[in-house]
C-alpha atoms as a printed R data frame, in Angstrom:
    type eleno elety resid chain resno       x      y      z
1   ATOM     1    CA   ALA     A     1  25.276 40.145 23.675
2   ATOM     2    CA   THR     A     2  25.207 41.794 27.124
3   ATOM     3    CA   LYS     A     3  21.524 42.719 26.902
4   ATOM     4    CA   MET     A     4  20.727 39.277 25.529
5   ATOM     5    CA   GLN     A     5  22.561 37.719 28.458
6   ATOM     6    CA   ALA     A     6  20.405 39.774 30.838
7   ATOM     7    CA   LEU     A     7  17.245 38.435 29.185
8   ATOM     8    CA   LYS     A     8  18.670 34.916 29.383
9   ATOM     9    CA   SER     A     9  19.402 35.341 33.084
10  ATOM    10    CA   ALA     A    10  15.829 36.550 33.630
11  ATOM    11    CA   GLY     A    11  14.566 33.345 32.005
12  ATOM    12    CA   TYR     A    12  12.029 34.971 29.698
13  ATOM    13    CA   MET     A    13  10.202 32.253 27.741
14  ATOM    14    CA   ARG     A    14   8.211 34.484 25.386
15  ATOM    15    CA   THR     A    15  10.898 36.998 24.474
16  ATOM    16    CA   MET     A    16  13.136 36.586 21.442
17  ATOM    17    CA   ALA     A    17  16.207 38.809 21.169
18  ATOM    18    CA   VAL     A    18  17.491 39.522 17.648
19  ATOM    19    CA   TYR     A    19  20.668 41.349 16.649
20  ATOM    20    CA   SER     A    20  20.711 43.416 13.462
21  ATOM    21    CA   SER     A    21  23.141 46.178 12.524
22  ATOM    22    CA   GLU     A    22  21.084 47.460  9.592
23  ATOM    23    CA   THR     A    23  17.495 46.206  9.477
24  ATOM    24    CA   ALA     A    24  15.328 47.851 12.131
25  ATOM    25    CA   THR     A    25  12.270 45.883 11.055
26  ATOM    26    CA   ILE     A    26  13.911 42.460 11.052
27  ATOM    27    CA   THR     A    27  11.652 41.250 13.864
28  ATOM    28    CA   ALA     A    28   8.637 41.874 11.621
29  ATOM    29    CA   GLY     A    29  10.281 39.765  8.931
30  ATOM    30    CA   ILE     A    30  10.945 36.957 11.395
31  ATOM    31    CA   MET     A    31   7.377 36.953 12.660
32  ATOM    32    CA   GLY     A    32   6.109 37.052  9.083
33  ATOM    33    CA   ARG     A    33   8.236 34.004  8.264
34  ATOM    34    CA   ALA     A    34   6.990 32.159 11.336
35  ATOM    35    CA   MET     A    35   3.322 32.929 10.757
36  ATOM    36    CA   GLY     A    36   3.665 32.113  7.078
37  ATOM    37    CA   LEU     A    37   4.851 28.645  8.088
38  ATOM    38    CA   ASN     A    38   2.075 28.270 10.650
39  ATOM    39    CA   TYR     A    39  -1.424 27.902  9.239
40  ATOM    40    CA   GLU     A    40  -4.332 25.581  9.938
41  ATOM    41    CA   GLY     A    41  -3.171 22.034  9.354
42  ATOM    42    CA   SER     A    42   0.394 23.064  8.496
43  ATOM    43    CA   PRO     A    43   3.263 20.696  9.319
44  ATOM    44    CA   ALA     A    44   5.378 21.549 12.351
45  ATOM    45    CA   PHE     A    45   8.384 23.790 11.669
46  ATOM    46    CA   ASN     A    46  11.325 25.509 13.277
47  ATOM    47    CA   LEU     A    47  12.929 28.875 12.570
48  ATOM    48    CA   ALA     A    48  16.529 27.700 12.381
49  ATOM    49    CA   TYR     A    49  18.266 28.321  9.050
50  ATOM    50    CA   LYS     A    50  15.290 29.999  7.393
51  ATOM    51    CA   ALA     A    51  15.595 32.868  4.903
52  ATOM    52    CA   ILE     A    52  14.030 36.169  6.036
53  ATOM    53    CA   ALA     A    53  12.514 38.249  3.227
54  ATOM    54    CA   GLY     A    54  13.592 41.893  3.227
55  ATOM    55    CA   ALA     A    55  16.290 41.391  5.854
56  ATOM    56    CA   THR     A    56  19.960 42.159  5.353
57  ATOM    57    CA   PRO     A    57  22.220 39.351  6.582
58  ATOM    58    CA   GLU     A    58  25.111 40.198  8.874
59  ATOM    59    CA   THR     A    59  28.455 39.784  7.113
60  ATOM    60    CA   ALA     A    60  30.888 41.411  9.553
61  ATOM    61    CA   LEU     A    61  30.337 39.261 12.658
62  ATOM    62    CA   THR     A    62  33.404 37.312 13.707
63  ATOM    63    CA   ALA     A    63  33.100 33.668 14.710
64  ATOM    64    CA   ALA     A    64  33.688 34.671 18.345
65  ATOM    65    CA   GLN     A    65  30.976 37.340 18.227
66  ATOM    66    CA   LEU     A    66  28.508 34.898 16.694
67  ATOM    67    CA   GLU     A    67  29.359 32.280 19.299
68  ATOM    68    CA   ALA     A    68  28.849 34.792 22.137
69  ATOM    69    CA   LEU     A    69  25.543 35.946 20.688
70  ATOM    70    CA   LEU     A    70  24.209 32.406 20.340
71  ATOM    71    CA   ALA     A    71  25.501 31.453 23.798
72  ATOM    72    CA   ALA     A    72  23.342 34.265 25.208
73  ATOM    73    CA   ASN     A    73  20.308 32.708 23.449
74  ATOM    74    CA   GLY     A    74  20.349 35.567 20.983
75  ATOM    75    CA   ASN     A    75  19.348 35.314 17.333
76  ATOM    76    CA   VAL     A    76  20.764 36.802 14.160
77  ATOM    77    CA   TYR     A    77  20.254 36.704 10.405
78  ATOM    78    CA   VAL     A    78  23.738 35.982  9.162
79  ATOM    79    CA   GLN     A    79  25.660 35.128  6.016
80  ATOM    80    CA   GLN     A    80  27.578 31.891  6.400
81  ATOM    81    CA   GLY     A    81  29.873 30.729  3.682
82  ATOM    82    CA   SER     A    82  29.293 32.134  0.227
83  ATOM    83    CA   ALA     A    83  25.891 30.608 -0.434
84  ATOM    84    CA   TYR     A    84  23.812 30.757  2.739
85  ATOM    85    CA   ASN     A    85  21.846 33.546  4.406
86  ATOM    86    CA   LEU     A    86  20.469 31.940  7.567
87  ATOM    87    CA   PHE     A    87  18.425 32.868 10.619
88  ATOM    88    CA   ARG     A    88  20.119 31.509 13.691
89  ATOM    89    CA   GLN     A    89  18.923 29.980 15.888
90  ATOM    90    CA   GLY     A    90  15.259 30.601 16.597
91  ATOM    91    CA   LYS     A    91  15.536 30.583 20.389
92  ATOM    92    CA   MET     A    92  13.642 32.399 23.101
93  ATOM    93    CA   ALA     A    93  15.651 34.175 25.820
94  ATOM    94    CA   ASN     A    94  15.447 31.188 28.166
95  ATOM    95    CA   GLY     A    95  16.789 28.829 25.502
96  ATOM    96    CA   TYR     A    96  13.516 27.219 24.436
97  ATOM    97    CA   ALA     A    97  12.994 26.876 20.698
98  ATOM    98    CA   PHE     A    98  10.413 29.310 19.308
99  ATOM    99    CA   ASP     A    99   8.417 26.503 17.714
100 ATOM   100    CA   ASP     A   100   8.214 24.576 20.988
101 ATOM   101    CA   VAL     A   101   6.735 27.586 22.773
102 ATOM   102    CA   LEU     A   102   4.317 28.420 19.950
103 ATOM   103    CA   LEU     A   103   3.051 24.889 19.345
104 ATOM   104    CA   ALA     A   104   2.792 24.057 23.057
105 ATOM   105    CA   ASP     A   105   0.636 27.160 23.496
106 ATOM   106    CA   MET     A   106  -1.458 26.154 20.496
107 ATOM   107    CA   LEU     A   107  -1.939 22.645 21.885
108 ATOM   108    CA   ALA     A   108  -2.939 23.975 25.307
109 ATOM   109    CA   ASN     A   109  -5.387 26.427 23.734
110 ATOM   110    CA   SER     A   110  -6.908 23.725 21.520
111 ATOM   111    CA   ILE     A   111  -7.378 21.399 24.502
112 ATOM   112    CA   GLN     A   112  -8.997 24.135 26.613
113 ATOM   113    CA   THR     A   113 -11.278 25.099 23.727
114 ATOM   114    CA   ALA     A   114 -12.297 21.478 23.101
115 ATOM   115    CA   VAL     A   115 -13.183 20.975 26.774
116 ATOM   116    CA   MET     A   116 -15.081 24.270 26.972
117 ATOM   117    CA   ASN     A   117 -17.019 23.500 23.795
118 ATOM   118    CA   THR     A   118 -18.026 20.140 25.261
119 ATOM   119    CA   LEU     A   119 -19.127 21.654 28.569
120 ATOM   120    CA   THR     A   120 -21.288 24.202 26.763
121 ATOM   121    CA   ALA     A   121 -22.688 21.834 24.115
122 ATOM   122    CA   GLU     A   122 -23.837 18.978 26.325
123 ATOM   123    CA   ASN     A   123 -26.919 19.054 28.565
124 ATOM   124    CA   LYS     A   124 -24.503 17.974 31.273
125 ATOM   125    CA   ILE     A   125 -21.373 15.884 31.751
126 ATOM   126    CA   PRO     A   126 -22.133 13.368 34.513
127 ATOM   127    CA   GLN     A   127 -19.713 13.313 37.427
128 ATOM   128    CA   THR     A   128 -18.898  9.678 36.789
129 ATOM   129    CA   ASP     A   129 -15.941  7.863 35.259
130 ATOM   130    CA   ASP     A   130 -17.899  7.656 31.984
131 ATOM   131    CA   GLY     A   131 -18.460 11.406 32.131
132 ATOM   132    CA   VAL     A   132 -14.770 12.080 32.670
133 ATOM   133    CA   GLN     A   133 -14.016  9.779 29.731
134 ATOM   134    CA   ILE     A   134 -16.063 12.115 27.518
135 ATOM   135    CA   LEU     A   135 -13.591 14.892 28.375
136 ATOM   136    CA   VAL     A   136 -10.606 12.584 27.851
137 ATOM   137    CA   ASN     A   137 -11.955 11.702 24.400
138 ATOM   138    CA   VAL     A   138 -12.288 15.327 23.289
139 ATOM   139    CA   ILE     A   139  -8.792 16.119 24.609
140 ATOM   140    CA   SER     A   140  -7.365 13.386 22.404
141 ATOM   141    CA   GLY     A   141  -8.510 15.287 19.298
142 ATOM   142    CA   PRO     A   142  -6.027 18.187 19.595
143 ATOM   143    CA   CYS     A   143  -3.296 15.719 20.568
144 ATOM   144    CA   GLU     A   144  -3.963 13.643 17.459
145 ATOM   145    CA   ASP     A   145  -3.866 16.824 15.374
146 ATOM   146    CA   MET     A   146  -0.413 17.722 16.720
147 ATOM   147    CA   LEU     A   147   0.724 14.149 16.154
148 ATOM   148    CA   GLU     A   148  -0.340 14.362 12.506
149 ATOM   149    CA   ARG     A   149   1.334 17.745 12.113
150 ATOM   150    CA   GLY     A   150   4.629 16.369 13.411
151 ATOM   151    CA   TYR     A   151   4.864 18.337 16.654
152 ATOM   152    CA   LEU     A   152   4.314 15.199 18.756
153 ATOM   153    CA   ALA     A   153   5.901 11.823 18.090
154 ATOM   154    CA   PRO     A   154   6.292  8.463 19.811
155 ATOM   155    CA   GLY     A   155   9.110  8.464 22.327
156 ATOM   156    CA   VAL     A   156  10.306  7.573 25.807
157 ATOM   157    CA   TRP     A   157   8.957  9.528 28.787
158 ATOM   158    CA   ASN     A   158  11.981 10.969 30.604
159 ATOM   159    CA   ARG     A   159  10.208 13.111 33.175
160 ATOM   160    CA   ASN     A   160   8.989 12.247 36.660
161 ATOM   161    CA   THR     A   161   6.318  9.609 37.167
162 ATOM   162    CA   ILE     A   162   2.731 10.834 36.755
163 ATOM   163    CA   LEU     A   163   0.012  8.409 37.843
164 ATOM   164    CA   SER     A   164   0.630  5.244 35.778
165 ATOM   165    CA   LEU     A   165   3.234  6.835 33.495
166 ATOM   166    CA   ALA     A   166   6.739  6.128 34.779
167 ATOM   167    CA   ARG     A   167  10.107  7.387 33.625
168 ATOM   168    CA   GLY     A   168  11.296  5.152 30.804
169 ATOM   169    CA   ASP     A   169   7.805  4.245 29.579
170 ATOM   170    CA   MET     A   170   7.106  4.488 25.864
171 ATOM   171    CA   LEU     A   171   4.502  6.953 24.630
172 ATOM   172    CA   THR     A   172   3.480  5.018 21.543
173 ATOM   173    CA   ARG     A   173   1.380  7.855 20.108
174 ATOM   174    CA   GLY     A   174   3.413 10.739 21.470
175 ATOM   175    CA   TYR     A   175   0.903 11.492 24.207
176 ATOM   176    CA   LYS     A   176  -0.998  9.904 27.071
177 ATOM   177    CA   ILE     A   177  -4.084 11.275 28.810
178 ATOM   178    CA   MET     A   178  -4.654 10.098 32.369
179 ATOM   179    CA   THR     A   179  -6.980 10.786 35.260
180 ATOM   180    CA   THR     A   180  -8.130  9.173 38.493
181 ATOM   181    CA   SER     A   181 -11.526  7.725 39.316
182 ATOM   182    CA   VAL     A   182 -14.316  9.953 40.596
183 ATOM   183    CA   ASN     A   183 -14.690  7.342 43.349
184 ATOM   184    CA   ASP     A   184 -11.411  8.621 44.785
185 ATOM   185    CA   GLN     A   185 -12.544 12.252 44.907
186 ATOM   186    CA   SER     A   186 -12.937 14.123 48.139
187 ATOM   187    CA   GLN     A   187 -16.496 14.977 49.099
188 ATOM   188    CA   THR     A   188 -15.544 18.639 48.848
189 ATOM   189    CA   ASP     A   189 -14.530 18.273 45.192
190 ATOM   190    CA   ARG     A   190 -17.616 16.215 44.450
191 ATOM   191    CA   ASP     A   191 -19.869 18.821 46.043
192 ATOM   192    CA   ALA     A   192 -18.088 21.495 43.999
193 ATOM   193    CA   ARG     A   193 -18.780 19.427 40.839
194 ATOM   194    CA   LYS     A   194 -15.129 19.249 39.866
195 ATOM   195    CA   ALA     A   195 -13.713 16.637 37.547
196 ATOM   196    CA   PRO     A   196 -10.676 14.730 38.792
197 ATOM   197    CA   PRO     A   197  -7.436 16.297 37.483
198 ATOM   198    CA   ILE     A   198  -6.720 15.284 33.898
199 ATOM   199    CA   TYR     A   199  -3.043 14.887 33.010
200 ATOM   200    CA   VAL     A   200  -1.998 15.315 29.379
201 ATOM   201    CA   CYS     A   201   1.573 14.071 28.956
202 ATOM   202    CA   VAL     A   202   3.124 14.726 25.546
203 ATOM   203    CA   LYS     A   203   6.392 13.866 23.838
204 ATOM   204    CA   THR     A   204   7.525 16.335 21.207
205 ATOM   205    CA   ALA     A   205   9.252 15.290 18.010
206 ATOM   206    CA   GLY     A   206  11.994 17.887 18.489
207 ATOM   207    CA   ALA     A   207  14.138 18.977 15.544
208 ATOM   208    CA   ILE     A   208  17.641 18.284 14.270
209 ATOM   209    CA   GLU     A   209  19.600 21.522 13.930
210 ATOM   210    CA   TYR     A   210  23.186 20.293 14.275
211 ATOM   211    CA   VAL     A   211  24.903 17.394 12.516
212 ATOM   212    CA   VAL     A   212  28.276 15.795 13.228
213 ATOM   213    CA   LEU     A   213  29.652 13.939 10.219
214 ATOM   214    CA   ALA     A   214  32.383 11.326 10.334
215 ATOM   215    CA   ILE     A   215  33.660 10.570  6.850
216 ATOM   216    CA   THR     A   216  36.064  7.663  6.572
217 ATOM   217    CA   VAL     A   217  37.955  7.171  3.323
218 ATOM   218    CA   ASN     A   218  39.623  3.897  2.363
219 ATOM   219    CA   ARG     A   219  41.944  3.857 -0.631
């Protein structure tokens, strides 16, 4: 867990550390599992508690060793109980969930591609509020796709205020796209033919990976 702790301290967002005492190719199995779950139009997923084909689960880890490994944002394919071989926990070195990093990247790429395709397909996008709305409309497409896939979901915005979106506001569709009027642009930006900044605020659906049960019996 020492090396994993070093990666955690470095805050790497696109590095996943995996412990295995026997299977040198376990990372290939994990990536195969992830990419098998991720295809065009597939529902959102996470890696927690998944089976990894061809991997040998760890059976000799003590509870303390497992706790230390997970606390360092490490990952391991482990046997728990007598019936479960599980991948835990699907985290990147900085603590972000793998699926959050992957799907956020996919959303950003889809938005950039949609905007670029519009810029190249149209004769021109006028530098007016109606022209900016054309870009806002195409950006909504990838957001709607991620909403349908279950990556985004309605929820309360708990980040800092951005334009008209304040902390505590409800994102009824799991996202909100905002911009300012071209009438408020500087002359420099207008001369440079820049669009006003477009803010895409999204609320992810998250995932339940831990459950606390309270069972009350009355006789």
